[in-house]
C-alpha positions as CSV (number, residue, x, y, z in Angstrom):
1,K,118.1,182.0,48.8
2,I,118.6,185.6,47.5
3,S,119.4,185.0,43.9
4,H,118.7,182.1,41.5
5,T,120.9,183.5,38.7
6,G,124.3,182.2,37.9
7,R,125.8,178.9,36.9
8,R,128.3,176.6,38.5
9,R,131.9,177.3,37.8
10,T,131.0,180.4,35.7
11,G,129.8,182.7,38.4
12,R,127.0,185.2,38.6
13,S,126.3,188.4,36.8
14,R,127.4,191.1,39.3
15,E,124.7,193.5,38.2
16,Q,122.0,190.9,38.5
17,L,123.2,189.9,41.9
18,I,123.1,193.5,43.1
19,L,119.5,193.8,41.7
20,D,118.5,190.6,43.5
21,I,120.0,191.7,46.8
22,E,118.3,195.1,46.5
23,K,115.0,193.4,45.8
24,Y,115.5,191.0,48.7
25,L,116.2,194.0,51.1
26,D,113.2,195.8,49.6
27,F,115.2,199.0,48.7
28,A,112.8,199.9,46.0
29,A,109.9,200.4,48.5
30,E,110.2,203.4,50.7
31,T,109.6,202.9,54.4
32,G,108.0,205.8,56.1
33,T,110.3,207.1,58.8
34,I,110.1,210.1,61.2
35,I,112.5,211.6,63.7
36,V,111.5,212.8,67.2
37,G,113.8,215.4,68.6
38,T,115.0,218.1,66.2
39,G,117.9,219.5,68.2
40,K,121.4,219.2,66.7
41,L,121.5,215.4,66.3
42,G,117.9,215.2,65.1
43,A,118.3,218.0,62.6
44,A,121.5,216.5,61.3
45,L,119.7,213.2,60.7
46,L,116.8,215.0,59.0
47,D,119.2,216.6,56.6
48,Y,121.2,213.5,55.8
49,D,120.6,212.5,52.2
50,G,121.9,208.9,52.5
51,F,118.7,207.4,53.9
52,D,116.9,207.8,50.5
53,E,119.5,205.4,48.9
54,A,118.5,202.7,51.4
55,G,114.8,203.0,50.8
56,L,114.1,205.1,53.9
57,N,111.8,208.0,53.4
58,V,112.5,210.3,56.4
59,M,109.4,212.3,56.0
60,A,109.4,214.8,58.9
61,G,110.7,215.7,62.3
62,F,108.7,216.2,65.5
63,D,109.6,218.2,68.6
64,I,108.0,219.3,71.8
65,Q,108.9,222.9,71.0
66,P,109.9,223.2,67.3
67,T,112.2,226.3,66.8
68,R,111.6,226.3,63.0
69,D,109.1,225.0,60.4
70,E,111.5,222.9,58.3
71,T,115.1,221.8,57.9
72,A,117.7,223.0,55.5
73,N,116.6,220.2,53.1
74,G,113.0,221.3,53.4
75,K,111.8,218.5,55.6
76,P,108.9,219.7,57.8
77,I,109.2,219.9,61.5
78,Y,105.9,219.6,63.5
79,P,104.9,219.8,67.1
80,M,104.4,216.5,69.0
81,T,100.7,217.2,69.1
82,R,100.6,216.2,65.4
83,L,102.5,212.9,65.8
84,E,99.7,210.5,65.9
85,T,97.7,212.0,63.0
86,F,100.8,212.1,60.9
87,C,102.0,208.5,61.7
88,R,98.6,207.0,60.9
89,R,98.0,209.0,57.7
90,Y,101.4,208.2,56.3
91,E,101.8,204.7,57.7
92,V,105.0,205.5,59.5
93,R,106.8,202.2,60.4
94,I,110.1,203.5,61.8
95,G,110.7,206.1,64.4
96,I,114.1,207.6,65.2
97,I,114.5,208.9,68.8
98,A,116.9,211.8,69.2
99,V,115.8,213.2,72.5
100,P,117.3,213.4,76.0
101,A,117.3,210.2,78.1
102,E,114.6,211.5,80.4
103,N,112.1,211.9,77.6
104,A,113.0,208.8,75.5
105,Q,110.6,206.3,77.1
106,D,107.6,208.7,76.8
107,V,108.5,209.3,73.1
108,C,108.9,205.5,72.6
109,D,105.5,204.9,74.1
110,S,103.9,207.5,71.9
111,L,105.5,206.0,68.8
112,V,104.3,202.5,69.7
113,A,100.8,203.9,70.3
114,C,100.9,205.4,66.8
115,G,101.7,202.1,65.2
116,V,105.4,202.4,64.7
117,E,107.0,199.0,64.5
118,A,110.7,199.8,64.7
119,I,112.7,202.3,66.6
120,W,116.3,203.6,66.1
121,N,117.2,205.0,69.6
122,F,119.9,207.5,70.0
123,A,119.0,208.3,73.6
124,P,121.4,206.8,76.2
125,V,118.7,204.7,77.8
126,R,117.2,201.2,77.4
127,L,113.7,201.4,76.2
128,L,110.8,199.1,77.3
129,T,108.7,198.1,74.3
130,P,106.3,195.3,73.4
131,E,108.0,192.2,72.1
132,Y,106.9,192.9,68.5
133,V,108.7,196.3,68.3
134,I,112.2,196.2,67.0
135,V,114.7,198.5,68.8
136,K,118.2,199.4,67.6
137,N,120.1,201.3,70.3
138,E,122.9,203.6,69.3
139,N,125.3,204.8,72.0
140,L,127.6,207.3,70.4
141,A,129.9,207.5,73.4
142,L,130.3,203.7,73.5
143,S,131.0,203.5,69.8
144,L,133.7,206.2,70.1
145,T,135.2,204.5,73.1
146,A,135.3,201.2,71.1
147,L,137.1,203.0,68.3
148,R,139.6,204.5,70.7
149,V,140.3,201.1,72.2
150,E,140.8,199.6,68.7
151,L,143.2,202.4,67.9
152,K,145.1,201.8,71.1
153,C,145.4,198.0,70.2
154,Q,146.6,198.9,66.7
155,E,149.3,201.2,68.3
156,K,150.5,198.4,70.5
157,Q,150.9,196.1,67.5
158,A,152.9,198.6,65.6
């Protein structure tokens, strides 16, 4: 049960319900998050302001060969050699993978070895992880294809 407020037939306070849902989802507590791969996609994710609103603190980016020291939003970008020290010091729990497919499993293994418990994977590859690690795969091409198919179905109905 998320909220104990409200009464039968009179409803709930919308504001209180929103607060209860935010508390249940733990939005007030920031979850340490990093991004591995700071090319175009990784840099765009590092610069995205919307994560803060969801209680995600995207702290830094990591890359095998960083081409700059920080993003436009001032987030630091470090070489991969600093990954383990950073993850352990800041108790990073979520890792975002934005690297080419051929490097994704190695990055995943490194994140798991650093104590990361959840991975958001943008690489077009299925990752092998221990059972306790949560993986969310994003396939941008597949999502766009699904959108195109939905659009085509809508056109046929019109």
